[in-house]
Structure formats: C-alpha cells, structure tokens
N, C-alpha and C positions, 0 to 999 in steps of 0.2 A: 067579481069583475063583470061589468056589463059587456054584452056582446052586440047591442043594437048600434046601428050606424056604421059607416065605413071606418075601419081601423087599418092604418098602414104603419109600417115600421121602416125607419131609416137606420141602418147600421153603418156608422162611420168607423173605419179602421185605418190604422197605420201599418201596412203590411211589412213583413220582413223582406229582405232582398229577393229571396227565391219564391215568394208566394204569400198566401194568407197566414200560414202557420196553423198548427193543429188546433189551438184554442179557438181560432176564428172559424175553421172548417166545421167543428162540432157545433158551434153556435149557429152557423148558417143552416146546418141540417136540422137543428131543433126549431129554428124559425120556419123552415119549409114545412115541418110537421104541423106547426100552428096554422099555417096557411091551408094545408090539406084538411085540417080539422075544422076550418071555418072561423077560427078565432081571430085571425088576421086576414085582411083582404089582399094585401100586397106587401112585399118586402123588397127593399132597395138597398143593396150593399154599395157603399161609396168609399173611396179611398182618399186619404189626404196625406200630406207630407209631415215632416217633423214639426213645422211651425208655420204660422201665418202672420203677416204684418197686418195689424188691425188698427194702427194709429196713424200711419203715414198718410200724407196727402198724395203720394204717388199713385198713379192709376194701377189698380190691381189687375192681375190676370183674370180671365173669366172664372177659373176655378177658385182663385182666392176670393173673388167677389161673392161666389156662392157660399163659401165657407164663412166669410165675414157675416153674411146675412143670417146663416143658420145659427152661428154663435150668438148673434144679437137676439134672435128669437128665443134661444135657450135661456139666455140671461133674463130676458123679459119674463118668461115662464117661471123661472126660479124666484124672481122678485115677487111676482103675483102669488106664488104658492108659499112664500116664506121659507124657502129651502136654499141650501148652499150647493154650488157645483164646484167642489174643490179641484177637480181635474182640469178645470178651465182657468185656474188662477195662476198657474206657473208662467212666468215671463222670462224672456231671454233677449239679449242684445245680439243681433245677427247682422251679417253683411259687412264687408270691408274688402277692399281690393277688387277682385273679379266679381264678387257677390254684390257689388253696388254699394250705395251709401249705407252706413251703419244705421239701424233702426230697431225699435222695440217690437217684439213679436210675442204672440201667445204660443207656448209649447203645446201642441195638440196631443191629446191622450191617445193611447194605443187603441182604445175602444170607447165609443160613445153611442148609446142607443137612444133614439127619439121615437116616441110613439105618438102618432097623430090620430085624432078622431075627426074625420072630415078635414078641414083646413087648419084646425086648432091643435096645438100641442097638448096632449093628454099627460105625458110624462117624459122626463129626460133622465137617463141613467148613465153613470152613477150620480146619486145625489144624497145629501145628508139633511135629515130633519132633526128636531130636538130629541126624538126618541131613537135615533140611530141612522145608520147608512143603509141605502138600498142600491143594489147593483142591477145591471141589466139581466144577469143570470138569475137573480132572485125573481124578477118579473117573469122571465121565460118559464122558470120552474113553477110559479104560481099558475100561469096560464096552462102549462102542461097538466098540472094536477086538476084544474077545472075540466079539461078535456079527457082526463083519465089516461094520459100518455105516460109511459114509464120513462122518467127522466134519467134513470140510472144507466139505461142502455141506448147508446147513440153510435150508429155505424157511420163512419166517415168514408 
C-alpha cells in the first residue's frame, strides 16, 4: 500500500438504537490507530438511516442529499474499477400514510468504508472483484500489518 499523499477515510454506519455497537467501536479504534501510525490522515465517522430515496424528484433533506452524492460517487468508482458493490443493490419501497408518498429507496448497509486519496476515491468497501470479495476490515487489517500493528488485540 502506498502512503504518499493525503489519505482519509469515511466510515458510514447504521447505528443500533443505543449507540454504535461493538463491531463499530472496535473498527473506530482500529482506524484511530491507523491515524496515529500515519497511514491515514483523517477519519470521519458518519451515520445514516435504514434507507435513502435516490430516485424521487422530491427535494431531499440535506443529509439525504449528501448520502445520494456519496452513493453516486461510490457507484462511479465501482464502474471505473470494474467491481460490484452488492451492499448498495438492495432496494425497498417505503413511505405511505404518515411517511409521505410511496417511493423506491436504497437500503443502506450497516457499514460502508470509503478511502479517499486527496479528493478521489481510492477504494470502497465492501466490494467484489472477479477474484473475490474484499471487506473494509480486510483493508484495515492490511494497513495494520503494514504498520506492524497487532490487529488481534483491540481495546474498546
């Protein structure tokens, strides 16, 4: 893995009701260690809901607009790289009654990791290539190995 240029990470998560959940806490600690080790310059943890309307002409909320933009950027990266983003393929019909008009939405994954090099996306996780799937945890583990960090021991 190269370490030249600014590298930043966005971790998008769908938290459980009472907080991040143990799997997210451990991942955040591991990302902080990558920052401390100089492999990553910045980490931003962002939350999103269960789904986002990406097809309606209705004006999105500010948050939905950011999510829509990021999903479009991730899909563009996937097309350019020739990879699949299966966690972004699930669709649902939502809204009716108090929830507003019925519309199609993308069901957002519990975890999505985006690695940027400068302003460009370097990688999106999880993704699938012809030779197999790669998760965000795989990327973090590879980076930890590069820095000589013990990935087996994480204190939350």
